[in-house]
NUDREN-358386 format. One record per residue (C-alpha): x, y, z; residue number from 1; residue in three letters. Coordinates in Angstrom, 2 decimals. Each point is the difference from the previous one (the first is absolute). Layout:
// NUDREN-358386
<<X; Y; Z>; NUM; ALA>
...
//
This chain:
// NUDREN-358386
<<106.84; 121.30; 81.28>; 1; MET>
<<-2.41; -2.61; -1.28>; 2; LYS>
<<-0.78; -2.99; 2.20>; 3; ILE>
<<-0.26; -2.38; -2.93>; 4; TYR>
<<3.02; -0.69; -2.21>; 5; THR>
<<-1.27; -2.83; -2.24>; 6; ARG>
<<3.43; -1.65; 0.32>; 7; THR>
<<-1.49; -2.98; 1.83>; 8; GLY>
<<-2.80; -0.72; -2.43>; 9; ASP>
<<1.78; -3.05; -1.39>; 10; LYS>
<<0.63; -1.60; 3.39>; 11; GLY>
<<3.37; 1.35; 1.08>; 12; SER>
<<0.98; 2.52; 2.64>; 13; THR>
<<3.05; 2.06; 0.79>; 14; GLY>
<<2.32; -0.93; 2.86>; 15; VAL>
<<3.27; 1.61; 1.02>; 16; ILE>
<<2.36; -1.10; -2.77>; 17; GLY>
<<-2.43; -1.31; -2.62>; 18; GLY>
<<-3.44; -1.43; -0.74>; 19; ARG>
<<-1.62; -3.28; 1.08>; 20; VAL>
<<-3.34; -1.69; -0.53>; 21; ARG>
<<-2.73; 1.16; 2.37>; 22; LYS>
<<-0.40; -3.57; 1.28>; 23; ASP>
<<3.73; -0.37; 0.73>; 24; ASP>
<<1.01; -1.23; 3.47>; 25; LEU>
<<1.71; 3.32; 0.62>; 26; GLN>
<<-3.20; 1.95; -0.63>; 27; VAL>
<<-1.97; -2.51; 2.10>; 28; GLU>
<<2.42; 0.53; 2.90>; 29; ALA>
<<-0.01; 3.79; 0.05>; 30; TYR>
<<-3.70; 0.05; -0.90>; 31; GLY>
<<-0.80; -2.07; 3.08>; 32; THR>
<<2.04; 2.42; 2.12>; 33; VAL>
<<-2.06; 2.81; -1.53>; 34; ASP>
<<-3.20; -1.89; 0.86>; 35; GLU>
<<1.24; -0.36; 3.57>; 36; LEU>
<<0.65; 3.74; 0.17>; 37; ASN>
<<-3.60; 0.63; -1.06>; 38; SER>
<<-1.31; -2.30; 2.74>; 39; PHE>
<<2.17; 1.86; 2.53>; 40; VAL>
<<-1.74; 3.19; -1.15>; 41; GLY>
<<-3.40; -1.64; 0.50>; 42; VAL>
<<0.99; -1.15; 3.49>; 43; ALA>
<<1.21; 3.49; 0.90>; 44; MET>
<<-3.18; 1.64; -1.29>; 45; ALA>
<<-2.07; -1.98; 2.51>; 46; GLY>
<<2.16; 0.63; 3.07>; 47; MET>
<<-0.87; 2.47; 2.73>; 48; ASP>
<<2.49; 2.86; -0.36>; 49; LYS>
<<0.30; 0.55; 3.76>; 50; THR>
<<0.09; -3.59; 1.22>; 51; LYS>
<<2.42; -1.07; -2.74>; 52; PHE>
<<2.11; 3.14; -0.57>; 53; ALA>
<<3.27; -1.88; 0.51>; 54; ASP>
<<-1.06; -2.90; -2.23>; 55; LEU>
<<-1.17; 2.37; -2.72>; 56; LEU>
<<3.35; 1.76; 0.00>; 57; GLU>
<<1.84; -3.33; -0.23>; 58; ASP>
<<-2.33; -1.25; -2.76>; 59; LEU>
<<0.52; 3.17; -2.04>; 60; LEU>
<<3.76; -0.57; 0.18>; 61; ASN>
<<-0.56; -3.62; -1.04>; 62; ILE>
<<-1.95; 1.18; -3.05>; 63; GLN>
<<3.04; 2.02; -1.09>; 64; HIS>
<<2.23; -3.01; 0.61>; 65; GLU>
<<-2.31; -2.22; -2.03>; 66; LEU>
<<0.46; 2.41; -2.91>; 67; PHE>
<<3.75; -0.45; 0.51>; 68; ASP>
<<-0.49; -3.79; -0.11>; 69; CYS>
<<-2.01; 0.24; -3.21>; 70; GLY>
<<2.56; 2.30; -1.55>; 71; SER>
<<2.83; -2.43; 0.81>; 72; ASP>
<<-2.00; -2.91; -1.41>; 73; LEU>
<<-0.58; 1.98; -3.23>; 74; ALA>
<<3.73; 0.09; -0.79>; 75; ILE>
<<0.88; -2.15; -2.99>; 76; LEU>
<<3.52; 1.38; -0.41>; 77; ASP>
<<1.81; 0.60; 3.33>; 78; LYS>
<<2.37; 2.43; -1.74>; 79; ALA>
<<-2.92; 2.39; -0.53>; 80; LYS>
<<-0.60; 0.88; 3.68>; 81; ARG>
<<1.07; -0.78; 3.55>; 82; GLU>
<<-2.33; -1.93; 2.29>; 83; TYR>
<<-2.04; 1.89; 2.61>; 84; LYS>
<<-0.89; -2.75; 2.51>; 85; VAL>
<<2.68; -0.66; 2.61>; 86; THR>
<<0.52; -2.39; 2.91>; 87; ALA>
<<-0.68; 2.70; 2.59>; 88; ASP>
<<-3.57; 0.32; -1.26>; 89; MET>
<<-0.71; -3.59; 1.13>; 90; SER>
<<1.70; 0.70; 3.32>; 91; GLU>
<<-2.37; 2.93; 0.54>; 92; LYS>
<<-2.94; -2.31; -0.67>; 93; LEU>
<<1.34; -2.39; 2.66>; 94; GLU>
<<0.08; 2.87; 2.49>; 95; ALA>
<<-3.62; 0.82; -0.85>; 96; LEU>
<<-1.00; -3.65; 0.41>; 97; ILE>
<<1.56; -0.05; 3.46>; 98; ASP>
<<-1.63; 3.32; 0.94>; 99; LYS>
<<-3.52; -0.99; -1.01>; 100; TYR>
<<0.32; -3.60; 1.20>; 101; ASP>
<<0.77; 1.29; 3.50>; 102; ALA>
<<-3.44; 1.65; -0.01>; 103; GLU>
<<-1.97; -3.18; -0.69>; 104; THR>
<<-0.87; -2.94; 2.25>; 105; PRO>
<<1.77; -3.34; -0.40>; 106; ASP>
<<-1.27; -2.51; -2.50>; 107; ILE>
<<1.04; -3.64; -0.29>; 108; THR>
<<-2.23; -1.13; -2.88>; 109; ARG>
<<-0.74; 1.16; -3.52>; 110; PHE>
<<-2.69; 2.66; -0.16>; 111; ILE>
<<-2.73; 0.61; -2.54>; 112; LEU>
<<0.23; 3.17; -2.11>; 113; PRO>
<<-2.58; 2.54; 1.09>; 114; GLY>
<<-1.37; 1.63; 3.09>; 115; GLY>
<<-0.16; 3.74; -0.57>; 116; SER>
<<-0.28; 1.43; -3.51>; 117; ALA>
<<3.53; 1.42; 0.31>; 118; SER>
<<1.41; -3.35; 1.05>; 119; SER>
<<-1.76; -1.81; -2.84>; 120; ALA>
<<1.37; 2.50; -2.55>; 121; ALA>
<<3.52; -0.45; 1.39>; 122; LEU>
<<-0.34; -3.78; -0.28>; 123; HIS>
<<-0.85; 0.47; -3.68>; 124; VAL>
<<3.23; 2.03; -0.28>; 125; CYS>
<<1.87; -2.86; 1.67>; 126; ARG>
<<-1.26; -2.59; -2.47>; 127; THR>
<<0.60; 2.18; -3.06>; 128; VAL>
<<3.48; 0.70; 1.35>; 129; CYS>
<<0.66; -3.75; 0.24>; 130; ARG>
<<-1.12; -0.37; -3.62>; 131; ARG>
<<2.31; 2.84; -1.05>; 132; ALA>
<<2.84; -1.75; 1.80>; 133; GLU>
<<-0.76; -3.26; -1.87>; 134; ARG>
<<0.05; 1.87; -3.32>; 135; ARG>
<<3.36; 1.54; 0.89>; 136; VAL>
<<1.42; -3.42; 0.95>; 137; VAL>
<<-1.09; -1.34; -3.39>; 138; THR>
<<1.48; 3.01; -1.81>; 139; LEU>
<<3.32; -0.42; 1.86>; 140; ALA>
<<0.30; -3.51; -1.48>; 141; GLU>
<<-0.04; 1.53; -3.47>; 142; ARG>
<<1.95; 3.23; 0.33>; 143; GLN>
<<2.12; 2.00; 2.38>; 144; ASP>
<<-2.04; 2.13; 2.40>; 145; ILE>
<<0.68; 2.16; 3.01>; 146; ASN>
<<-0.03; -2.69; 2.70>; 147; GLU>
<<-0.90; 2.64; 2.59>; 148; HIS>
<<-3.47; 0.26; -1.59>; 149; VAL>
<<-0.71; -3.66; 0.77>; 150; ARG>
<<1.14; 0.42; 3.62>; 151; THR>
<<-1.99; 3.22; 0.35>; 152; TYR>
<<-3.22; -1.67; -1.17>; 153; LEU>
<<0.56; -2.91; 2.37>; 154; ASN>
<<0.33; 2.34; 2.99>; 155; ARG>
<<-2.85; 2.16; -1.20>; 156; LEU>
<<-2.46; -2.90; 0.03>; 157; SER>
<<1.03; -0.70; 3.61>; 158; ASP>
<<-0.62; 3.66; 0.80>; 159; LEU>
<<-3.47; -0.15; -1.56>; 160; PHE>
<<-0.82; -3.00; 2.20>; 161; PHE>
<<1.22; 1.88; 3.05>; 162; THR>
<<-1.80; 3.26; -0.72>; 163; ILE>
<<-3.21; -1.84; -0.88>; 164; ALA>
<<0.12; -1.37; 3.54>; 165; ARG>
<<0.82; 3.49; 1.31>; 166; THR>
<<-3.03; 1.38; -1.83>; 167; ALA>
<<-2.24; -2.61; 1.64>; 168; ASN>
<<1.50; 0.75; 3.40>; 169; PHE>
<<-0.52; 3.75; -0.35>; 170; ARG>
<<-3.57; -0.55; -1.21>; 171; GLU>
<<-0.78; -2.27; 2.98>; 172; GLY>
<<-0.36; -3.08; -2.23>; 173; GLN>
<<1.38; -3.38; 1.02>; 174; THR>
<<1.95; -1.99; -2.58>; 175; ASP>
<<-1.89; -3.19; -0.83>; 176; VAL>
<<2.19; -3.09; 0.23>; 177; GLU>
<<-0.17; -2.59; -2.74>; 178; TYR>
<<-1.91; -2.78; 1.80>; 179; ALA>
<<2.11; -2.88; -1.31>; 180; ARG>
<<3.39; 1.69; 0.40>; 181; SER>
<<2.80; -1.53; 1.98>; 182; ALA>
<<2.06; 2.32; 2.16>; 183; GLU>
<<2.38; 1.57; -2.50>; 184; VAL>
<<1.11; 3.26; 1.62>; 185; PHE>
<<2.20; 0.42; 3.04>; 186; ARG>
<<-0.97; 2.32; 2.78>; 187; ARG>
<<1.69; 3.37; -0.01>; 188; LYS>
<<2.96; 0.15; 2.32>; 189; SER>
<<-0.50; 1.93; 3.20>; 190; GLY>
<<-3.72; -0.78; 0.26>; 191; ARG>
//
């Protein structure tokens, strides 16, 4: 199989059910999800395989789910294929958020992205995920989409925030509070 097809040389690309311009909102949405997936790979490549074994396993699963998100966003004609992303995928992310949040100390203010290299890379994932979510919101104004993708991306950005803090905690780094932040987070219950 050849990698190049020459079918996109005039500025269009194939989606499930037809062709669209390469600068179409649909391509921008699933392209940003693809970009996010690449940044997840970069974050994983820099993580200690022993210290972060559980996170690496969860992130690998997320990479597969991001491909599912991109696939669902690439559907032009719903009759061509069933959606892959379901509500239970977001529920699983919520469980992961709760699991990793329990490991980290309380915060009450916004924090600056950074600390350890792993945490910084995960914060990049968080911000690219937020951009992907914005692209999906814009796309949903124009055409029908799998609404579960939008919810999934919203939860996923929260998970990236949480695991970035977990990475700092495991690396012995303290989150740096934004100096001019008001108190915006509530303390965790039971602490």
